[in-house]
Backbone as JSON Lines, residues from 0, in Angstrom:
{"i":0,"aa":"X","n":[-25.3,60.07,61.12],"ca":[-24.36,61.18,60.27],"c":[-22.94,61.45,61.0]}
{"i":1,"aa":"X","n":[-22.12,61.53,60.11],"ca":[-20.73,61.53,60.44],"c":[-20.4,63.28,60.93]}
{"i":2,"aa":"X","n":[-20.02,63.56,62.11],"ca":[-19.47,64.83,62.48],"c":[-18.84,65.29,60.99]}
{"i":3,"aa":"X","n":[-19.08,66.81,61.34],"ca":[-18.49,67.78,60.26],"c":[-16.66,67.69,60.14]}
{"i":4,"aa":"X","n":[-16.51,67.26,58.9],"ca":[-15.32,67.27,58.53],"c":[-14.36,65.83,58.7]}
{"i":5,"aa":"X","n":[-15.52,64.84,59.69],"ca":[-14.88,63.6,59.65],"c":[-16.01,62.41,59.45]}
{"i":6,"aa":"X","n":[-15.35,61.37,58.38],"ca":[-15.98,60.7,57.8],"c":[-15.23,59.01,58.06]}
{"i":7,"aa":"X","n":[-16.12,57.8,58.08],"ca":[-15.8,56.7,58.38],"c":[-14.86,56.28,56.59]}
{"i":8,"aa":"X","n":[-13.92,56.21,56.65],"ca":[-13.33,56.11,55.39],"c":[-13.24,54.75,54.86]}
{"i":9,"aa":"X","n":[-12.93,54.47,53.58],"ca":[-13.48,53.0,53.05],"c":[-12.52,52.35,53.54]}
{"i":10,"aa":"X","n":[-11.44,52.19,53.83],"ca":[-10.81,51.55,54.54],"c":[-11.31,51.11,55.86]}
{"i":11,"aa":"X","n":[-11.41,52.04,56.8],"ca":[-12.09,51.98,58.2],"c":[-13.8,51.3,58.08]}
{"i":12,"aa":"X","n":[-14.13,51.42,57.36],"ca":[-15.66,51.09,57.67],"c":[-15.92,50.03,56.57]}
{"i":13,"aa":"X","n":[-15.04,49.42,55.73],"ca":[-15.23,47.96,55.26],"c":[-14.13,46.98,56.34]}
{"i":14,"aa":"X","n":[-13.06,47.47,57.1],"ca":[-12.85,46.99,58.22],"c":[-13.76,46.74,59.16]}
{"i":15,"aa":"X","n":[-14.26,47.68,59.75],"ca":[-15.48,47.2,60.93],"c":[-16.38,46.96,60.22]}
{"i":16,"aa":"X","n":[-16.78,46.56,59.05],"ca":[-17.74,45.96,58.53],"c":[-17.45,44.03,58.8]}
{"i":17,"aa":"X","n":[-16.29,44.14,58.42],"ca":[-15.99,42.6,58.25],"c":[-15.86,41.7,59.63]}
{"i":18,"aa":"X","n":[-15.6,42.83,60.64],"ca":[-15.63,42.19,62.08],"c":[-16.78,41.98,62.59]}
{"i":19,"aa":"X","n":[-18.15,42.94,62.08],"ca":[-19.34,43.02,62.71],"c":[-20.0,42.06,62.27]}
{"i":20,"aa":"X","n":[-20.24,41.86,61.0],"ca":[-20.7,40.65,60.58],"c":[-20.59,39.38,61.0]}
{"i":21,"aa":"X","n":[-19.6,39.06,60.73],"ca":[-19.2,37.41,61.15],"c":[-19.74,37.4,62.87]}
{"i":22,"aa":"X","n":[-19.69,38.0,63.66],"ca":[-20.04,38.12,64.93],"c":[-21.46,38.87,65.55]}
{"i":23,"aa":"X","n":[-22.29,39.19,64.65],"ca":[-23.37,39.86,64.95],"c":[-23.38,40.69,65.57]}
{"i":24,"aa":"X","n":[-22.13,41.91,65.77],"ca":[-21.74,43.0,66.74],"c":[-21.25,42.32,67.74]}
{"i":25,"aa":"X","n":[-20.71,40.76,68.19],"ca":[-20.26,40.79,69.66],"c":[-18.99,40.84,69.35]}
{"i":26,"aa":"X","n":[-18.43,41.83,69.02],"ca":[-16.99,42.18,69.14],"c":[-16.05,41.81,70.57]}
{"i":27,"aa":"X","n":[-15.08,41.29,70.49],"ca":[-14.13,41.59,71.64],"c":[-13.88,42.88,72.0]}
{"i":28,"aa":"X","n":[-13.06,42.94,73.32],"ca":[-12.64,44.31,73.72],"c":[-11.65,44.75,72.85]}
{"i":29,"aa":"X","n":[-10.77,44.18,71.87],"ca":[-9.55,44.76,71.51],"c":[-10.38,45.07,70.14]}
{"i":30,"aa":"X","n":[-11.51,44.51,69.54],"ca":[-11.71,45.12,68.08],"c":[-11.8,46.63,68.3]}
{"i":31,"aa":"X","n":[-13.16,46.97,68.73],"ca":[-13.41,48.76,69.37],"c":[-12.28,49.33,69.14]}
{"i":32,"aa":"X","n":[-11.71,48.9,70.24],"ca":[-10.65,49.52,70.49],"c":[-9.48,49.57,69.69]}
{"i":33,"aa":"X","n":[-9.4,49.01,68.72],"ca":[-8.23,48.8,67.64],"c":[-8.71,49.86,66.24]}
{"i":34,"aa":"X","n":[-10.13,49.81,66.25],"ca":[-10.95,50.7,65.5],"c":[-10.66,52.01,65.92]}
{"i":35,"aa":"X","n":[-11.04,52.26,67.32],"ca":[-10.45,53.65,67.87],"c":[-9.34,54.09,67.53]}
{"i":36,"aa":"X","n":[-8.47,53.09,67.92],"ca":[-6.68,53.71,67.9],"c":[-6.47,54.04,66.53]}
{"i":37,"aa":"X","n":[-7.37,53.43,65.61],"ca":[-6.99,54.11,63.79],"c":[-7.7,55.1,63.77]}
{"i":38,"aa":"X","n":[-8.0,55.66,64.73],"ca":[-8.84,57.23,64.7],"c":[-10.46,57.19,64.26]}
{"i":39,"aa":"X","n":[-10.74,56.36,64.61],"ca":[-12.34,56.52,64.39],"c":[-12.86,56.62,65.89]}
{"i":40,"aa":"X","n":[-14.37,56.86,65.65],"ca":[-15.15,57.18,66.89],"c":[-15.94,56.15,67.21]}
{"i":41,"aa":"X","n":[-17.24,55.95,68.83],"ca":[-17.63,55.03,68.55],"c":[-19.05,55.0,67.59]}
{"i":42,"aa":"X","n":[-19.24,56.7,67.42],"ca":[-20.56,57.41,65.99],"c":[-19.89,56.61,64.84]}
{"i":43,"aa":"X","n":[-18.65,56.89,64.39],"ca":[-18.09,56.09,63.39],"c":[-18.88,54.69,63.34]}
{"i":44,"aa":"X","n":[-18.55,53.78,64.37],"ca":[-18.77,52.59,64.7],"c":[-20.36,52.48,64.62]}
{"i":45,"aa":"X","n":[-20.98,53.15,64.89],"ca":[-22.79,53.24,64.56],"c":[-22.65,53.35,63.35]}
{"i":46,"aa":"X","n":[-22.34,54.17,62.5],"ca":[-22.45,54.16,61.31],"c":[-21.86,53.16,60.64]}
{"i":47,"aa":"X","n":[-21.11,52.21,60.91],"ca":[-20.97,51.27,59.91],"c":[-22.2,50.35,60.47]}
{"i":48,"aa":"X","n":[-22.76,50.21,61.21],"ca":[-23.69,49.29,61.85],"c":[-25.16,49.78,60.99]}
{"i":49,"aa":"X","n":[-25.26,51.23,60.8],"ca":[-26.46,51.24,60.54],"c":[-26.35,51.04,58.64]}
{"i":50,"aa":"X","n":[-25.4,51.58,58.34],"ca":[-24.68,51.15,57.03],"c":[-25.4,49.79,56.84]}
{"i":51,"aa":"X","n":[-24.72,48.72,57.57],"ca":[-24.9,47.38,57.34],"c":[-26.82,47.22,57.36]}
{"i":52,"aa":"X","n":[-27.13,47.55,58.22],"ca":[-28.94,47.36,58.35],"c":[-29.26,47.85,57.03]}
{"i":53,"aa":"X","n":[-29.32,49.18,56.83],"ca":[-30.15,49.76,55.59],"c":[-29.69,49.1,54.23]}
{"i":54,"aa":"X","n":[-28.4,48.74,54.22],"ca":[-28.25,48.17,52.76],"c":[-28.86,46.41,52.91]}
{"i":55,"aa":"X","n":[-29.16,45.74,54.22],"ca":[-29.78,44.56,54.24],"c":[-30.92,45.05,53.92]}
{"i":56,"aa":"X","n":[-31.73,45.7,54.81],"ca":[-33.45,45.75,54.29],"c":[-33.63,46.4,52.69]}
{"i":57,"aa":"X","n":[-32.7,47.19,52.03],"ca":[-32.62,47.83,50.86],"c":[-33.02,46.24,50.07]}
{"i":58,"aa":"X","n":[-31.91,45.37,50.29],"ca":[-31.64,44.13,49.54],"c":[-32.79,43.42,49.65]}
{"i":59,"aa":"X","n":[-33.36,43.07,51.08],"ca":[-34.25,42.31,51.4],"c":[-35.54,42.77,50.5]}
{"i":60,"aa":"X","n":[-35.92,44.05,50.27],"ca":[-37.03,44.5,50.16],"c":[-37.31,44.09,48.75]}
{"i":61,"aa":"X","n":[-35.84,44.6,47.79],"ca":[-35.66,44.46,46.4],"c":[-35.59,43.02,45.94]}
{"i":62,"aa":"X","n":[-35.23,42.12,46.79],"ca":[-35.48,40.79,46.0],"c":[-36.99,40.05,46.96]}
{"i":63,"aa":"X","n":[-37.81,40.65,47.6],"ca":[-38.93,40.3,48.12],"c":[-39.96,40.79,46.93]}
{"i":64,"aa":"X","n":[-39.69,42.04,46.55],"ca":[-41.05,42.37,45.82],"c":[-40.26,42.03,44.2]}
{"i":65,"aa":"X","n":[-38.97,41.43,43.96],"ca":[-38.58,41.23,42.77],"c":[-38.49,42.29,41.91]}
{"i":66,"aa":"X","n":[-37.86,43.62,42.63],"ca":[-37.65,44.76,41.88],"c":[-36.74,44.84,40.62]}
{"i":67,"aa":"X","n":[-36.86,45.59,39.78],"ca":[-36.27,45.47,38.46],"c":[-34.92,46.44,38.93]}
{"i":68,"aa":"X","n":[-33.69,45.92,38.57],"ca":[-32.97,46.77,38.67],"c":[-32.51,47.52,37.57]}
{"i":69,"aa":"X","n":[-31.99,48.73,38.25],"ca":[-31.51,49.8,37.31],"c":[-30.43,50.36,37.13]}
{"i":70,"aa":"X","n":[-29.99,50.8,36.16],"ca":[-28.52,51.29,36.02],"c":[-28.56,52.92,36.98]}
{"i":71,"aa":"X","n":[-27.32,52.86,37.86],"ca":[-27.19,54.26,38.56],"c":[-27.51,55.38,37.43]}
{"i":72,"aa":"X","n":[-27.71,56.43,37.95],"ca":[-27.47,57.4,36.85],"c":[-26.35,58.38,37.62]}
{"i":73,"aa":"X","n":[-25.75,58.9,36.56],"ca":[-24.74,58.99,36.95],"c":[-24.9,61.08,35.77]}
{"i":74,"aa":"X","n":[-23.98,61.96,36.53],"ca":[-23.97,63.04,35.67],"c":[-23.53,62.94,34.37]}
{"i":75,"aa":"X","n":[-24.07,63.57,33.34],"ca":[-23.24,63.62,31.91],"c":[-21.81,64.33,31.99]}
{"i":76,"aa":"X","n":[-21.0,63.58,30.98],"ca":[-19.64,63.98,31.16],"c":[-19.64,65.5,31.12]}
{"i":77,"aa":"X","n":[-18.73,66.24,31.61],"ca":[-18.76,67.77,31.34],"c":[-19.42,68.5,32.13]}
{"i":78,"aa":"X","n":[-20.62,67.77,33.29],"ca":[-21.34,68.37,34.18],"c":[-20.48,69.06,34.84]}
{"i":79,"aa":"X","n":[-21.14,70.4,35.51],"ca":[-20.91,71.35,36.63],"c":[-20.48,71.01,38.14]}
{"i":80,"aa":"X","n":[-21.57,70.15,38.15],"ca":[-22.02,69.62,39.37],"c":[-23.03,70.16,39.99]}
{"i":81,"aa":"X","n":[-23.44,71.33,39.34],"ca":[-24.17,72.54,40.37],"c":[-25.59,72.01,40.23]}
């Protein structure tokens, strides 16, 4: 979980994911340094890895069980969000 008030932005997560996947996490010293120089923490990098793992397991399980795909449920138009 991200620290309060701090989250990996879409660009940071995407960039981190693109770097982590092909190398299976074996990054050069410069790659994590660049991630941190962009304002992210080591904890943010761990969140990228955890997100990849959660997505991978979910996808594997859905394909293995041939789970039916359903449209995401969204709030009705005009909902207050409460």
